PDB file of N, CA, C and O in Angstrom:
ATOM      1  N   MET A   1      -0.889   1.422 146.308  1.00  0.00           N
ATOM      2  CA  MET A   1      -2.078   2.001 145.749  1.00  0.00           C
ATOM      3  C   MET A   1      -2.328   1.379 144.383  1.00  0.00           C
ATOM      4  O   MET A   1      -1.440   1.347 143.531  1.00  0.00           O
ATOM      5  N   GLU A   2      -3.507   0.901 144.190  1.00  0.00           N
ATOM      6  CA  GLU A   2      -3.895   0.346 142.902  1.00  0.00           C
ATOM      7  C   GLU A   2      -4.448   1.460 142.034  1.00  0.00           C
ATOM      8  O   GLU A   2      -5.108   2.371 142.535  1.00  0.00           O
ATOM      9  N   ALA A   3      -4.186   1.395 140.746  1.00  0.00           N
ATOM     10  CA  ALA A   3      -4.675   2.425 139.836  1.00  0.00           C
ATOM     11  C   ALA A   3      -4.929   1.820 138.469  1.00  0.00           C
ATOM     12  O   ALA A   3      -4.318   0.823 138.084  1.00  0.00           O
ATOM     13  N   ILE A   4      -5.831   2.436 137.754  1.00  0.00           N
ATOM     14  CA  ILE A   4      -6.102   2.078 136.367  1.00  0.00           C
ATOM     15  C   ILE A   4      -5.861   3.334 135.556  1.00  0.00           C
ATOM     16  O   ILE A   4      -6.384   4.400 135.881  1.00  0.00           O
ATOM     17  N   ARG A   5      -5.080   3.214 134.514  1.00  0.00           N
ATOM     18  CA  ARG A   5      -4.835   4.369 133.650  1.00  0.00           C
ATOM     19  C   ARG A   5      -5.118   3.956 132.225  1.00  0.00           C
ATOM     20  O   ARG A   5      -4.599   2.947 131.747  1.00  0.00           O
ATOM     21  N   GLU A   6      -5.929   4.726 131.555  1.00  0.00           N
ATOM     22  CA  GLU A   6      -6.261   4.460 130.161  1.00  0.00           C
ATOM     23  C   GLU A   6      -6.166   5.762 129.382  1.00  0.00           C
ATOM     24  O   GLU A   6      -6.484   6.833 129.898  1.00  0.00           O
ATOM     25  N   ILE A   7      -5.730   5.659 128.152  1.00  0.00           N
ATOM     26  CA  ILE A   7      -5.746   6.799 127.250  1.00  0.00           C
ATOM     27  C   ILE A   7      -6.702   6.433 126.125  1.00  0.00           C
ATOM     28  O   ILE A   7      -6.532   5.414 125.455  1.00  0.00           O
ATOM     29  N   ARG A   8      -7.708   7.277 125.926  1.00  0.00           N
ATOM     30  CA  ARG A   8      -8.738   6.992 124.929  1.00  0.00           C
ATOM     31  C   ARG A   8      -8.993   8.214 124.065  1.00  0.00           C
ATOM     32  O   ARG A   8      -8.777   9.353 124.480  1.00  0.00           O
ATOM     33  N   GLU A   9      -9.459   7.947 122.852  1.00  0.00           N
ATOM     34  CA  GLU A   9      -9.975   8.998 121.980  1.00  0.00           C
ATOM     35  C   GLU A   9     -11.447   9.146 122.325  1.00  0.00           C
ATOM     36  O   GLU A   9     -12.183   8.160 122.299  1.00  0.00           O
ATOM     37  N   ILE A  10     -11.890  10.344 122.643  1.00  0.00           N
ATOM     38  CA  ILE A  10     -13.262  10.586 123.048  1.00  0.00           C
ATOM     39  C   ILE A  10     -14.000  11.283 121.905  1.00  0.00           C
ATOM     40  O   ILE A  10     -13.564  12.322 121.408  1.00  0.00           O
ATOM     41  N   ASP A  11     -15.141  10.683 121.493  1.00  0.00           N
ATOM     42  CA  ASP A  11     -15.935  11.232 120.400  1.00  0.00           C
ATOM     43  C   ASP A  11     -17.296  11.741 120.854  1.00  0.00           C
ATOM     44  O   ASP A  11     -18.040  12.302 120.050  1.00  0.00           O
ATOM     45  N   SER A  12     -17.635  11.556 122.121  1.00  0.00           N
ATOM     46  CA  SER A  12     -18.943  12.007 122.590  1.00  0.00           C
ATOM     47  C   SER A  12     -18.790  12.613 123.984  1.00  0.00           C
ATOM     48  O   SER A  12     -17.680  12.764 124.495  1.00  0.00           O
ATOM     49  N   ASP A  13     -19.932  12.957 124.586  1.00  0.00           N
ATOM     50  CA  ASP A  13     -19.887  13.567 125.913  1.00  0.00           C
ATOM     51  C   ASP A  13     -20.065  12.545 127.023  1.00  0.00           C
ATOM     52  O   ASP A  13     -20.237  12.922 128.182  1.00  0.00           O
ATOM     53  N   LYS A  14     -20.029  11.265 126.694  1.00  0.00           N
ATOM     54  CA  LYS A  14     -20.168  10.210 127.696  1.00  0.00           C
ATOM     55  C   LYS A  14     -18.992   9.244 127.585  1.00  0.00           C
ATOM     56  O   LYS A  14     -18.433   9.031 126.509  1.00  0.00           O
ATOM     57  N   LEU A  15     -18.638   8.668 128.727  1.00  0.00           N
ATOM     58  CA  LEU A  15     -17.515   7.743 128.802  1.00  0.00           C
ATOM     59  C   LEU A  15     -17.911   6.566 129.675  1.00  0.00           C
ATOM     60  O   LEU A  15     -18.403   6.761 130.786  1.00  0.00           O
ATOM     61  N   LEU A  16     -17.707   5.361 129.196  1.00  0.00           N
ATOM     62  CA  LEU A  16     -18.000   4.153 129.962  1.00  0.00           C
ATOM     63  C   LEU A  16     -16.680   3.551 130.432  1.00  0.00           C
ATOM     64  O   LEU A  16     -15.781   3.304 129.628  1.00  0.00           O
ATOM     65  N   ILE A  17     -16.571   3.317 131.729  1.00  0.00           N
ATOM     66  CA  ILE A  17     -15.343   2.762 132.309  1.00  0.00           C
ATOM     67  C   ILE A  17     -15.670   1.422 132.947  1.00  0.00           C
ATOM     68  O   ILE A  17     -16.555   1.346 133.799  1.00  0.00           O
ATOM     69  N   ASN A  18     -14.979   0.375 132.553  1.00  0.00           N
ATOM     70  CA  ASN A  18     -15.147  -0.934 133.181  1.00  0.00           C
ATOM     71  C   ASN A  18     -14.258  -0.987 134.414  1.00  0.00           C
ATOM     72  O   ASN A  18     -13.046  -0.789 134.327  1.00  0.00           O
ATOM     73  N   ILE A  19     -14.865  -1.253 135.551  1.00  0.00           N
ATOM     74  CA  ILE A  19     -14.159  -1.266 136.822  1.00  0.00           C
ATOM     75  C   ILE A  19     -13.947  -2.710 137.279  1.00  0.00           C
ATOM     76  O   ILE A  19     -14.893  -3.497 137.267  1.00  0.00           O
ATOM     77  N   PRO A  20     -12.725  -3.075 137.683  1.00  0.00           N
ATOM     78  CA  PRO A  20     -12.477  -4.420 138.199  1.00  0.00           C
ATOM     79  C   PRO A  20     -13.270  -4.688 139.479  1.00  0.00           C
ATOM     80  O   PRO A  20     -13.632  -3.755 140.195  1.00  0.00           O
ATOM     81  N   ALA A  21     -13.534  -5.938 139.758  1.00  0.00           N
ATOM     82  CA  ALA A  21     -14.328  -6.320 140.933  1.00  0.00           C
ATOM     83  C   ALA A  21     -13.693  -5.828 142.228  1.00  0.00           C
ATOM     84  O   ALA A  21     -14.416  -5.518 143.175  1.00  0.00           O
ATOM     85  N   ARG A  22     -12.379  -5.747 142.301  1.00  0.00           N
ATOM     86  CA  ARG A  22     -11.722  -5.330 143.548  1.00  0.00           C
ATOM     87  C   ARG A  22     -11.996  -3.859 143.888  1.00  0.00           C
ATOM     88  O   ARG A  22     -11.732  -3.430 145.011  1.00  0.00           O
ATOM     89  N   PHE A  23     -12.527  -3.075 142.924  1.00  0.00           N
ATOM     90  CA  PHE A  23     -12.859  -1.677 143.173  1.00  0.00           C
ATOM     91  C   PHE A  23     -14.311  -1.485 143.589  1.00  0.00           C
ATOM     92  O   PHE A  23     -14.696  -0.385 143.987  1.00  0.00           O
ATOM     93  N   ARG A  24     -15.107  -2.517 143.506  1.00  0.00           N
ATOM     94  CA  ARG A  24     -16.521  -2.384 143.842  1.00  0.00           C
ATOM     95  C   ARG A  24     -16.709  -2.050 145.307  1.00  0.00           C
ATOM     96  O   ARG A  24     -15.964  -2.514 146.170  1.00  0.00           O
ATOM     97  N   LYS A  25     -17.713  -1.239 145.570  1.00  0.00           N
ATOM     98  CA  LYS A  25     -18.090  -0.820 146.920  1.00  0.00           C
ATOM     99  C   LYS A  25     -16.953  -0.094 147.631  1.00  0.00           C
ATOM    100  O   LYS A  25     -16.821  -0.183 148.852  1.00  0.00           O
ATOM    101  N   ARG A  26     -16.141   0.620 146.870  1.00  0.00           N
ATOM    102  CA  ARG A  26     -15.063   1.443 147.421  1.00  0.00           C
ATOM    103  C   ARG A  26     -15.193   2.842 146.852  1.00  0.00           C
ATOM    104  O   ARG A  26     -15.778   3.036 145.786  1.00  0.00           O
ATOM    105  N   LYS A  27     -14.661   3.793 147.545  1.00  0.00           N
ATOM    106  CA  LYS A  27     -14.643   5.164 147.045  1.00  0.00           C
ATOM    107  C   LYS A  27     -13.448   5.290 146.103  1.00  0.00           C
ATOM    108  O   LYS A  27     -12.334   4.898 146.450  1.00  0.00           O
ATOM    109  N   VAL A  28     -13.683   5.839 144.911  1.00  0.00           N
ATOM    110  CA  VAL A  28     -12.616   6.017 143.927  1.00  0.00           C
ATOM    111  C   VAL A  28     -12.608   7.461 143.454  1.00  0.00           C
ATOM    112  O   VAL A  28     -13.611   8.167 143.568  1.00  0.00           O
ATOM    113  N   GLU A  29     -11.486   7.891 142.931  1.00  0.00           N
ATOM    114  CA  GLU A  29     -11.351   9.218 142.359  1.00  0.00           C
ATOM    115  C   GLU A  29     -11.228   9.066 140.857  1.00  0.00           C
ATOM    116  O   GLU A  29     -10.452   8.241 140.375  1.00  0.00           O
ATOM    117  N   ILE A  30     -11.979   9.848 140.121  1.00  0.00           N
ATOM    118  CA  ILE A  30     -11.940   9.814 138.667  1.00  0.00           C
ATOM    119  C   ILE A  30     -11.469  11.182 138.185  1.00  0.00           C
ATOM    120  O   ILE A  30     -12.069  12.208 138.508  1.00  0.00           O
ATOM    121  N   ILE A  31     -10.393  11.183 137.411  1.00  0.00           N
ATOM    122  CA  ILE A  31      -9.836  12.422 136.874  1.00  0.00           C
ATOM    123  C   ILE A  31      -9.770  12.288 135.359  1.00  0.00           C
ATOM    124  O   ILE A  31      -9.259  11.292 134.848  1.00  0.00           O
ATOM    125  N   VAL A  32     -10.276  13.271 134.643  1.00  0.00           N
ATOM    126  CA  VAL A  32     -10.211  13.282 133.181  1.00  0.00           C
ATOM    127  C   VAL A  32      -9.412  14.513 132.781  1.00  0.00           C
ATOM    128  O   VAL A  32      -9.811  15.639 133.076  1.00  0.00           O
ATOM    129  N   ILE A  33      -8.287  14.301 132.110  1.00  0.00           N
ATOM    130  CA  ILE A  33      -7.404  15.390 131.707  1.00  0.00           C
ATOM    131  C   ILE A  33      -7.109  15.247 130.214  1.00  0.00           C
ATOM    132  O   ILE A  33      -6.628  14.200 129.781  1.00  0.00           O
ATOM    133  N   PRO A  34      -7.389  16.275 129.428  1.00  0.00           N
ATOM    134  CA  PRO A  34      -7.006  16.205 128.013  1.00  0.00           C
ATOM    135  C   PRO A  34      -5.488  16.113 127.883  1.00  0.00           C
ATOM    136  O   PRO A  34      -4.763  16.849 128.552  1.00  0.00           O
ATOM    137  N   ILE A  35      -5.017  15.236 127.050  1.00  0.00           N
ATOM    138  CA  ILE A  35      -3.574  15.014 126.918  1.00  0.00           C
ATOM    139  C   ILE A  35      -2.862  16.260 126.418  1.00  0.00           C
ATOM    140  O   ILE A  35      -1.729  16.521 126.824  1.00  0.00           O
ATOM    141  N   ASP A  36      -3.497  17.035 125.545  1.00  0.00           N
ATOM    142  CA  ASP A  36      -2.819  18.226 125.044  1.00  0.00           C
ATOM    143  C   ASP A  36      -2.661  19.299 126.108  1.00  0.00           C
ATOM    144  O   ASP A  36      -1.960  20.285 125.878  1.00  0.00           O
ATOM    145  N   GLU A  37      -3.300  19.135 127.279  1.00  0.00           N
ATOM    146  CA  GLU A  37      -3.148  20.090 128.368  1.00  0.00           C
ATOM    147  C   GLU A  37      -2.175  19.621 129.444  1.00  0.00           C
ATOM    148  O   GLU A  37      -1.899  20.361 130.388  1.00  0.00           O
ATOM    149  N   ILE A  38      -1.654  18.407 129.316  1.00  0.00           N
ATOM    150  CA  ILE A  38      -0.669  17.920 130.272  1.00  0.00           C
ATOM    151  C   ILE A  38       0.653  18.605 129.976  1.00  0.00           C
ATOM    152  O   ILE A  38       1.119  18.607 128.837  1.00  0.00           O
ATOM    153  N   ARG A  39       1.253  19.183 130.998  1.00  0.00           N
ATOM    154  CA  ARG A  39       2.502  19.917 130.797  1.00  0.00           C
ATOM    155  C   ARG A  39       3.634  18.955 130.476  1.00  0.00           C
ATOM    156  O   ARG A  39       3.886  18.006 131.218  1.00  0.00           O
ATOM    157  N   THR A  40       4.307  19.206 129.376  1.00  0.00           N
ATOM    158  CA  THR A  40       5.444  18.372 128.998  1.00  0.00           C
ATOM    159  C   THR A  40       6.757  19.091 129.247  1.00  0.00           C
ATOM    160  O   THR A  40       7.828  18.518 129.047  1.00  0.00           O
ATOM    161  N   ASP A  41       6.683  20.363 129.689  1.00  0.00           N
ATOM    162  CA  ASP A  41       7.919  21.105 129.935  1.00  0.00           C
ATOM    163  C   ASP A  41       8.516  20.781 131.296  1.00  0.00           C
ATOM    164  O   ASP A  41       9.659  21.143 131.575  1.00  0.00           O
ATOM    165  N   GLN A  42       7.743  20.092 132.157  1.00  0.00           N
ATOM    166  CA  GLN A  42       8.283  19.702 133.457  1.00  0.00           C
ATOM    167  C   GLN A  42       9.015  18.374 133.307  1.00  0.00           C
ATOM    168  O   GLN A  42       8.441  17.412 132.797  1.00  0.00           O
ATOM    169  N   PRO A  43      10.256  18.305 133.736  1.00  0.00           N
ATOM    170  CA  PRO A  43      10.971  17.033 133.631  1.00  0.00           C
ATOM    171  C   PRO A  43      10.407  16.014 134.613  1.00  0.00           C
ATOM    172  O   PRO A  43       9.959  16.371 135.703  1.00  0.00           O
ATOM    173  N   GLY A  44      10.432  14.748 134.220  1.00  0.00           N
ATOM    174  CA  GLY A  44      10.047  13.698 135.150  1.00  0.00           C
ATOM    175  C   GLY A  44      11.034  13.657 136.288  1.00  0.00           C
ATOM    176  O   GLY A  44      12.222  13.908 136.090  1.00  0.00           O
ATOM    177  N   ARG A  45      10.565  13.349 137.464  1.00  0.00           N
ATOM    178  CA  ARG A  45      11.450  13.395 138.633  1.00  0.00           C
ATOM    179  C   ARG A  45      12.671  12.497 138.457  1.00  0.00           C
ATOM    180  O   ARG A  45      13.807  12.958 138.570  1.00  0.00           O
ATOM    181  N   PHE A  46      12.439  11.235 138.183  1.00  0.00           N
ATOM    182  CA  PHE A  46      13.534  10.274 138.144  1.00  0.00           C
ATOM    183  C   PHE A  46      14.463  10.530 136.963  1.00  0.00           C
ATOM    184  O   PHE A  46      15.681  10.569 137.133  1.00  0.00           O
ATOM    185  N   SER A  47      13.903  10.704 135.771  1.00  0.00           N
ATOM    186  CA  SER A  47      14.752  10.915 134.598  1.00  0.00           C
ATOM    187  C   SER A  47      15.517  12.233 134.704  1.00  0.00           C
ATOM    188  O   SER A  47      16.640  12.343 134.212  1.00  0.00           O
ATOM    189  N   HIS A  48      14.908  13.233 135.345  1.00  0.00           N
ATOM    190  CA  HIS A  48      15.593  14.513 135.537  1.00  0.00           C
ATOM    191  C   HIS A  48      16.867  14.328 136.381  1.00  0.00           C
ATOM    192  O   HIS A  48      17.915  14.885 136.055  1.00  0.00           O
ATOM    193  N   PHE A  49      16.770  13.548 137.458  1.00  0.00           N
ATOM    194  CA  PHE A  49      17.936  13.338 138.308  1.00  0.00           C
ATOM    195  C   PHE A  49      18.985  12.457 137.648  1.00  0.00           C
ATOM    196  O   PHE A  49      20.176  12.604 137.926  1.00  0.00           O
ATOM    197  N   LEU A  50      18.568  11.552 136.787  1.00  0.00           N
ATOM    198  CA  LEU A  50      19.555  10.755 136.067  1.00  0.00           C
ATOM    199  C   LEU A  50      20.357  11.621 135.105  1.00  0.00           C
ATOM    200  O   LEU A  50      21.562  11.429 134.939  1.00  0.00           O
ATOM    201  N   LYS A  51      19.681  12.572 134.475  1.00  0.00           N
ATOM    202  CA  LYS A  51      20.366  13.440 133.517  1.00  0.00           C
ATOM    203  C   LYS A  51      21.117  14.574 134.202  1.00  0.00           C
ATOM    204  O   LYS A  51      22.108  15.072 133.666  1.00  0.00           O
ATOM    205  N   ASN A  52      20.656  14.988 135.380  1.00  0.00           N
ATOM    206  CA  ASN A  52      21.255  16.112 136.104  1.00  0.00           C
ATOM    207  C   ASN A  52      21.535  15.709 137.553  1.00  0.00           C
ATOM    208  O   ASN A  52      20.816  16.136 138.457  1.00  0.00           O
ATOM    209  N   PRO A  53      22.554  14.906 137.786  1.00  0.00           N
ATOM    210  CA  PRO A  53      22.802  14.448 139.152  1.00  0.00           C
ATOM    211  C   PRO A  53      23.158  15.599 140.090  1.00  0.00           C
ATOM    212  O   PRO A  53      23.696  16.624 139.670  1.00  0.00           O
ATOM    213  N   ILE A  54      22.849  15.405 141.347  1.00  0.00           N
ATOM    214  CA  ILE A  54      23.178  16.391 142.372  1.00  0.00           C
ATOM    215  C   ILE A  54      24.667  16.302 142.654  1.00  0.00           C
ATOM    216  O   ILE A  54      25.205  15.210 142.841  1.00  0.00           O
ATOM    217  N   LYS A  55      25.326  17.436 142.686  1.00  0.00           N
ATOM    218  CA  LYS A  55      26.762  17.462 142.959  1.00  0.00           C
ATOM    219  C   LYS A  55      26.974  17.910 144.391  1.00  0.00           C
ATOM    220  O   LYS A  55      26.480  18.963 144.796  1.00  0.00           O
ATOM    221  N   ILE A  56      27.703  17.120 145.157  1.00  0.00           N
ATOM    222  CA  ILE A  56      27.996  17.426 146.554  1.00  0.00           C
ATOM    223  C   ILE A  56      29.509  17.546 146.690  1.00  0.00           C
ATOM    224  O   ILE A  56      30.258  16.614 146.398  1.00  0.00           O
ATOM    225  N   GLU A  57      29.929  18.710 147.139  1.00  0.00           N
ATOM    226  CA  GLU A  57      31.362  18.941 147.311  1.00  0.00           C
ATOM    227  C   GLU A  57      31.868  18.200 148.553  1.00  0.00           C
ATOM    228  O   GLU A  57      31.148  18.096 149.547  1.00  0.00           O
ATOM    229  N   ASN A  58      33.074  17.697 148.504  1.00  0.00           N
ATOM    230  CA  ASN A  58      33.763  17.055 149.627  1.00  0.00           C
ATOM    231  C   ASN A  58      32.994  15.863 150.209  1.00  0.00           C
ATOM    232  O   ASN A  58      33.025  15.636 151.418  1.00  0.00           O
ATOM    233  N   PHE A  59      32.319  15.118 149.366  1.00  0.00           N
ATOM    234  CA  PHE A  59      31.607  13.933 149.854  1.00  0.00           C
ATOM    235  C   PHE A  59      32.551  12.749 149.882  1.00  0.00           C
ATOM    236  O   PHE A  59      33.265  12.498 148.911  1.00  0.00           O
ATOM    237  N   GLN A  60      32.560  12.015 150.995  1.00  0.00           N
ATOM    238  CA  GLN A  60      33.358  10.798 151.100  1.00  0.00           C
ATOM    239  C   GLN A  60      32.421   9.646 151.416  1.00  0.00           C
ATOM    240  O   GLN A  60      31.616   9.716 152.344  1.00  0.00           O
ATOM    241  N   MET A  61      32.536   8.593 150.636  1.00  0.00           N
ATOM    242  CA  MET A  61      31.718   7.413 150.869  1.00  0.00           C
ATOM    243  C   MET A  61      32.110   6.807 152.207  1.00  0.00           C
ATOM    244  O   MET A  61      33.298   6.603 152.455  1.00  0.00           O
ATOM    245  N   PRO A  62      31.140   6.509 153.084  1.00  0.00           N
ATOM    246  CA  PRO A  62      31.478   5.901 154.368  1.00  0.00           C
ATOM    247  C   PRO A  62      32.070   4.499 154.172  1.00  0.00           C
ATOM    248  O   PRO A  62      31.753   3.809 153.203  1.00  0.00           O
ATOM    249  N   SER A  63      32.917   4.103 155.090  1.00  0.00           N
ATOM    250  CA  SER A  63      33.517   2.773 155.008  1.00  0.00           C
ATOM    251  C   SER A  63      32.451   1.715 155.265  1.00  0.00           C
ATOM    252  O   SER A  63      31.350   2.035 155.714  1.00  0.00           O
ATOM    253  N   ARG A  64      32.770   0.483 154.988  1.00  0.00           N
ATOM    254  CA  ARG A  64      31.835  -0.617 155.225  1.00  0.00           C
ATOM    255  C   ARG A  64      31.439  -0.679 156.699  1.00  0.00           C
ATOM    256  O   ARG A  64      30.273  -0.907 157.021  1.00  0.00           O
ATOM    257  N   GLU A  65      32.402  -0.479 157.590  1.00  0.00           N
ATOM    258  CA  GLU A  65      32.115  -0.510 159.024  1.00  0.00           C
ATOM    259  C   GLU A  65      31.149   0.617 159.406  1.00  0.00           C
ATOM    260  O   GLU A  65      30.229   0.412 160.197  1.00  0.00           O
ATOM    261  N   GLU A  66      31.368   1.807 158.838  1.00  0.00           N
ATOM    262  CA  GLU A  66      30.477   2.936 159.130  1.00  0.00           C
ATOM    263  C   GLU A  66      29.069   2.700 158.572  1.00  0.00           C
ATOM    264  O   GLU A  66      28.081   3.050 159.217  1.00  0.00           O
ATOM    265  N   ARG A  67      28.976   2.123 157.407  1.00  0.00           N
ATOM    266  CA  ARG A  67      27.654   1.859 156.816  1.00  0.00           C
ATOM    267  C   ARG A  67      26.898   0.795 157.595  1.00  0.00           C
ATOM    268  O   ARG A  67      25.672   0.859 157.696  1.00  0.00           O
ATOM    269  N   ASN A  68      27.603  -0.173 158.141  1.00  0.00           N
ATOM    270  CA  ASN A  68      26.935  -1.289 158.845  1.00  0.00           C
ATOM    271  C   ASN A  68      26.861  -1.096 160.348  1.00  0.00           C
ATOM    272  O   ASN A  68      26.372  -1.979 161.051  1.00  0.00           O
ATOM    273  N   ALA A  69      27.327   0.020 160.856  1.00  0.00           N
ATOM    274  CA  ALA A  69      27.282   0.267 162.303  1.00  0.00           C
ATOM    275  C   ALA A  69      25.833   0.383 162.756  1.00  0.00           C
ATOM    276  O   ALA A  69      24.982   0.932 162.057  1.00  0.00           O
ATOM    277  N   ARG A  70      25.584  -0.144 163.932  1.00  0.00           N
ATOM    278  CA  ARG A  70      24.210  -0.074 164.464  1.00  0.00           C
ATOM    279  C   ARG A  70      24.196   0.670 165.742  1.00  0.00           C
ATOM    280  O   ARG A  70      23.137   0.838 166.347  1.00  0.00           O
TER     281      ARG A  70
END
């Protein structure tokens, strides 16, 4: 999925967005969210798991033969 993300300071009630040629004649979704309303108390998925790994009791890594079995 291609996406364009920009963060801008808005001083008026109008916004001009330059769209790349590859987006022309396609349906696009435009979302405008004030940054001060974006929740920062939710941890990012990936960084959350790096800081809080899942603990599995009695886990044994499969042998090379078991991992490569078809």
